[in-house]
C-alpha positions in Angstrom: 58.5 111.0 54.0 57.8 109.6 57.5 56.2 106.6 56.0 59.2 106.0 53.8 61.5 106.2 56.8 59.2 104.0 58.8 59.3 101.4 56.1 63.1 101.5 55.8 63.3 101.0 59.7 60.8 98.0 59.5 62.7 96.5 56.7 66.0 96.9 58.5 64.4 95.3 61.6 62.9 92.4 59.6 66.4 91.8 57.9 68.2 91.9 61.3 65.4 89.3 62.7 66.1 86.9 59.5 69.9 87.2 60.0 69.5 86.3 63.7 67.1 83.4 62.8 69.5 82.1 60.0 72.5 82.0 62.5 70.4 80.3 65.1 69.0 77.6 62.5 72.8 77.1 61.3 73.9 76.6 65.0 71.1 74.2 65.6 71.9 72.2 62.6 75.5 71.8 63.5 74.6 70.9 67.1 72.2 68.2 65.6 74.9 66.9 63.3 77.4 66.6 66.2 74.9 65.0 68.6 74.1 62.4 65.7 77.8 61.7 65.1 78.3 61.0 69.0 75.2 58.8 69.2 76.3 56.8 66.2 79.7 56.4 67.8 78.4 55.5 71.3 75.8 53.1 70.1 77.7 51.5 67.1 81.0 50.9 68.8 79.8 48.6 71.8 77.2 46.9 69.5 79.8 46.0 66.9 81.8 44.6 69.9 78.8 42.4 71.1 78.5 41.2 67.5 82.1 40.2 67.0 82.1 38.4 70.4 79.0 36.5 69.7 80.1 35.5 66.1 83.3 34.3 67.5 81.4 32.1 70.0 78.9 31.1 67.5 81.5 29.9 64.9 84.0 28.3 67.2 83.3 24.7 67.4 86.3 24.1 69.9 85.2 26.8 72.3 85.2 25.8 76.1 81.7 26.7 76.2 80.8 24.5 73.2 77.6 23.3 74.7 74.8 23.6 72.2 72.8 25.8 74.4 75.6 28.4 74.5 75.8 28.2 70.7 72.1 28.9 70.6 72.4 31.8 73.1 75.3 33.1 71.3 73.3 32.8 67.8 70.2 34.4 69.4 72.3 37.3 70.8 74.1 37.8 67.4 70.6 37.9 65.6 69.3 40.5 68.0 72.4 42.7 68.1 72.6 42.6 64.1 68.9 43.6 64.0 69.4 46.3 66.5 72.3 47.8 64.7 70.4 47.7 61.6 67.5 49.7 63.2 69.9 52.2 64.7 71.6 52.7 61.3 68.3 53.2 59.8 67.2 55.8 62.2 70.6 57.6 62.1 70.6 57.7 58.2 67.0 59.0 58.3 67.7 61.8 60.8 70.7 62.9 58.6 68.5 63.6 55.5 
């Protein structure tokens, strides 16, 4: 009888610990998703602006800064920004799996 009661008490304690762990895991998962959404926005928004600005400069033949070196710098910055955006997207996509 005592061993049966002891087993029930242990089972209840284990069940409570499992429920607590499940709640903590759920909260951690929600926080991670929120963090990733914020990081995604905070990185992609300014990077997309850099890409757009450099695209305008690289594609505009009549720009005031139409010197070939400016176009080369703009093209290099555009290539780097697009590569960085690709890496950020891959990392964020991987972490959301």
